[in-house]
C-alpha positions in Angstrom: -3.3 -1.8 -21.5 -5.0 0.9 -19.5 -2.3 3.5 -19.0 -3.8 5.0 -15.9 -3.9 1.7 -14.0 -0.8 0.3 -12.3 -1.0 -3.1 -10.6 1.5 -4.9 -8.4 1.7 -7.1 -5.4 2.4 -6.6 -1.7 5.9 -8.1 -1.6 7.1 -10.6 -4.2 9.1 -13.4 -2.6 6.7 -16.3 -2.8 8.0 -19.7 -4.2 4.3 -20.6 -4.8 4.3 -18.3 -7.7 6.5 -20.6 -9.7 5.0 -21.1 -13.1 2.9 -17.9 -12.7 5.6 -15.3 -12.2 8.9 -17.3 -11.8 10.1 -19.8 -14.3 12.2 -21.9 -12.0 12.5 -21.0 -8.3 15.2 -23.7 -7.7 17.5 -22.0 -10.1 18.0 -19.2 -7.6 19.2 -21.5 -4.9 19.5 -19.6 -1.6 19.4 -16.3 -3.5 15.7 -16.5 -4.5 14.4 -13.8 -2.1 17.3 -11.4 -2.8 17.4 -11.9 -6.6 13.9 -12.6 -7.9 12.7 -9.0 -8.1 14.2 -8.5 -11.5 12.1 -11.4 -12.9 9.1 -10.0 -11.2 9.6 -6.6 -12.9 9.8 -8.3 -16.3 6.4 -9.9 -15.9 3.7 -8.4 -18.1 1.4 -8.7 -15.1 3.1 -6.0 -13.0 4.0 -2.3 -13.4 4.6 -1.5 -9.7 5.6 -3.4 -6.5 4.7 -3.0 -2.8 7.6 -2.8 -0.4 6.0 -3.8 2.9 9.1 -4.5 4.9 9.8 -0.8 5.4 6.9 -0.7 7.8 9.3 -2.2 10.4 12.0 0.3 10.0 13.9 2.7 7.7 15.4 0.6 4.8 19.2 0.1 4.7 21.3 1.5 1.9 22.2 -2.0 0.7 18.5 -3.0 0.6 17.7 0.1 -1.5 20.7 -0.5 -3.7 19.5 -4.0 -4.4 16.1 -2.7 -5.4 17.7 -0.1 -7.7 19.8 -2.8 -9.3 16.9 -5.0 -10.1 14.2 -2.5 -11.1 13.9 -0.5 -14.2 14.0 3.3 -13.6 10.5 4.5 -13.4 9.1 1.3 -12.0 7.1 2.5 -9.0 7.6 1.2 -5.5 4.8 1.5 -3.0 6.8 1.9 0.3 5.2 1.6 3.7 6.3 4.4 6.0 7.9 3.0 9.2 5.4 2.3 12.0 7.2 4.6 14.3 5.5 7.4 12.3 2.0 5.9 12.1 1.6 4.0 15.3 0.5 6.2 18.3 1.5 3.6 20.9 4.1 1.0 21.4 2.9 -2.6 21.2 4.3 -6.0 22.3 6.1 -6.2 18.9 7.1 -2.6 18.5 8.9 -0.4 21.0 11.3 -0.9 24.0 10.8 -3.9 26.2 7.9 -3.4 28.6 6.6 -0.3 26.8 3.5 -1.8 25.3 0.6 0.7 25.5 2.8 3.7 26.1 2.7 6.6 23.8 5.2 6.6 20.9 7.1 9.9 20.9 7.8 9.8 17.2 4.1 9.5 16.1 3.4 11.8 13.1 6.8 13.4 13.5 7.5 15.1 10.1 11.2 15.6 10.8 11.7 12.0 11.7 9.9 10.9 8.5 11.6 13.4 6.2 15.1 12.9 7.5 14.8 9.1 7.7 12.6 7.2 5.3 12.0 9.9 2.7 15.5 11.2 2.5 17.2 7.8 2.1 14.8 6.7 -0.6 15.2 10.0 -2.5 19.0 9.5 -2.4 19.3 5.9 -3.3 16.2 5.1 -5.4 14.9 8.4 -6.8 13.6 6.9 -10.1 11.3 4.5 -8.3 9.4 6.6 -5.9 5.8 5.6 -6.4 4.0 6.2 -3.1 4.8 6.4 0.6 2.0 4.9 2.6 1.3 5.8 6.2 -0.6 2.7 7.4 -2.4 3.7 10.7 -3.6 0.9 13.0 -7.2 0.9 14.3 -6.9 4.0 16.6 -8.3 4.1 20.1 -10.7 7.0 20.8 -8.1 8.5 23.2 -5.6 8.6 20.3 -8.1 10.3 18.0 -8.6 12.9 20.7 -11.7 14.5 19.3 -9.9 15.6 16.1 -6.4 16.1 17.5 -5.2 13.2 15.3 -6.4 15.0 12.2 -4.7 18.2 13.3 -1.4 16.3 13.7 -1.8 14.7 10.3 -2.4 18.2 8.8 0.7 19.5 10.4 2.9 16.6 9.2 1.6 16.8 5.6 2.1 20.6 5.7 5.7 20.2 6.9 6.5 17.8 4.0 5.3 20.5 1.6 4.0 18.2 -1.1 7.6 17.1 -2.0 6.9 13.4 -1.8 3.9 11.3 -2.9 2.1 10.4 0.3 -0.7 8.0 0.8 -2.8 7.8 4.0 -4.4 4.5 5.0 -6.8 4.5 7.9 -8.6 1.6 9.6 -11.3 3.5 11.5 -14.3 3.9 9.2 -15.6 6.8 11.4 -12.5 8.8 10.4 -13.8 9.0 6.8 -15.2 12.5 7.0 -15.3 15.6 4.8 -12.7 17.2 7.1 -10.3 14.3 6.5 -10.5 14.6 2.8 -10.1 18.4 3.0 -6.8 17.9 4.8 -5.5 15.4 2.2 -6.6 17.7 -0.6 -4.9 20.7 1.0 -1.6 18.9 0.8 -2.2 16.8 -2.4 -1.9 13.5 -0.4 -3.9 10.5 -1.6 -6.5 8.6 0.5 -5.6 4.9 0.3 -8.7 3.1 -0.8 -8.5 -0.4 0.6 -10.0 -3.9 0.8 -9.7 -4.7 4.5 -11.9 -6.2 7.1 -14.0 -3.6 8.9 -13.5 -0.9 6.2 -15.9 0.0 3.3 -14.9 -1.1 -0.2 -13.6 1.4 -2.7 -16.9 1.9 -4.6 -18.7 2.5 -1.3 -16.2 5.2 -0.3 -16.6 6.8 -3.7 -20.4 6.7 -3.4 -20.4 8.4 0.0 -17.5 10.7 -0.6 -17.0 11.6 -4.2 -14.2 14.0 -3.2 -12.2 11.1 -2.0 -10.7 10.5 -5.4 -9.9 14.1 -6.0 -7.3 14.6 -3.2 -4.3 14.0 -5.4 -3.4 13.3 -9.1 -2.2 9.9 -8.0 -4.8 7.6 -6.4 -3.7 4.7 -4.1 -5.4 1.4 -3.4 -4.3 -1.6 -1.4 -6.3 -4.8 -1.7 -5.4 -6.8 1.4 -8.1 -9.1 2.8 -11.8 -9.4 2.1 -14.1 -7.8 4.7 -15.1 -10.2 7.4 -12.0 -12.3 7.2 -9.1 -11.8 9.6 -5.7 -11.5 8.1 -4.3 -14.2 10.3 -7.0 -16.6 9.2 -6.3 -15.8 5.5 -2.6 -16.6 5.9 -3.5 -20.1 7.0 -6.3 -20.6 4.5 -4.5 -19.5 1.3 -0.8 -20.6 1.7 1.2 -21.4 -0.4 -0.5 -18.8 -2.6 -0.3 -20.7 -5.9 -4.0 -20.6 -6.9 -7.2 -18.6 -6.5 -8.8 -20.2 -3.5 -11.7 -17.8 -3.0 -12.4 -15.7 -6.2 -14.2 -12.5 -5.3 -15.5 -10.9 -8.5 -17.6 -8.3 -6.6 -14.4 -7.0 -4.8 -12.5 -6.9 -8.1 -15.4 -4.9 -9.6 -15.2 -2.4 -6.7 -11.5 -1.9 -7.4 -12.2 -1.4 -11.1 -14.9 1.1 -10.4 -12.1 3.2 -8.7 -9.9 2.7 -11.7 -12.6 3.7 -14.2 -13.6 6.8 -12.2 -10.0 7.9 -12.0 -9.5 7.5 -15.7 -12.5 9.9 -16.3 -10.6 12.4 -14.2 -7.3 11.8 -15.9 -5.8 10.4 -12.7 -3.5 7.4 -12.3 -4.4 4.6 -9.8 -1.6 2.5 -8.3 -3.0 -0.7 -6.7 -1.1 -3.4 -4.8 -2.8 -6.7 -4.2 -2.1 -9.2 -1.3 -2.2 -13.0 -1.6 -4.7 -13.0 1.3 -7.4 -11.4 -0.9 -8.2 -14.4 -3.1 -5.3 -16.8 -2.6 -2.8 -15.7 -5.2 -2.1 -12.0 -5.9 -0.6 -12.4 -9.4 -3.7 -14.3 -10.5 -6.0 -11.7 -9.0 -4.1 -9.1 -11.0 -4.4 -11.1 -14.1 -8.2 -11.3 -13.5 -8.4 -7.6 -12.8 -6.6 -6.8 -16.1 -8.9 -9.1 -18.0 -12.0 -7.6 -16.5 -10.7 -4.1 -17.2 -10.1 -5.0 -20.8 -13.5 -6.6 -21.1 -15.2 -3.5 -19.8 -13.7 -1.2 -22.3 
């Protein structure tokens, strides 16, 4: 197995993975979602896991204790940072009632992030800190503010002092600039390469910005949904996620280009894959591993 490549899925509680990841879903009864992670972690397919639920708020102590109980020490978790840090404005589903469109006062607040999400994870699951990903929405021009966004990101990362592994995921292709990568490099944060509608694929980013892979010793990648397909459409198209509905070998090769380039630089790549990429994330990872072995 390629020792610099870590693969896992974006969450893990899918009954459709029976026979692929889980031997017998019914044996869990009502405890499937709370107890199946240990079986996930024993699978030869995975060596990391994406914790997407933390996007909606700081995880509770019981939630983290349950993760710690089921995961081997050193098994990396890719935590999403709560959206109160990465969303500049409230939306219909986020924020006080009637506040949609208003500015979020906690946007890019380093104290809020450090004393909330980062502190509780360091306390309760220190052996499983893989990456903390700030997933930004598609930003309005008034929120980018002619570079003010980048200045605020620079300040936040500087205040964290490089103490935690931070990934930055942006969804505005125009924000991919030399200045952006300079900020990440200054604080040893990783740019999150991604497969997402409206964003360039990993190999395209590498070709245009070779420095993008050099920001940190750890390289992050999230393979979510193929370009041109809306996430909501993919949910309906691919459920119950038990087979590869739409194989995408060109996208897999783009991800593996990133992995191979990182290996040449002696860097590790941690990649999480979503069911909405091809229809079944574990089978996508299986194909990635086979393609990686075949190319060596």
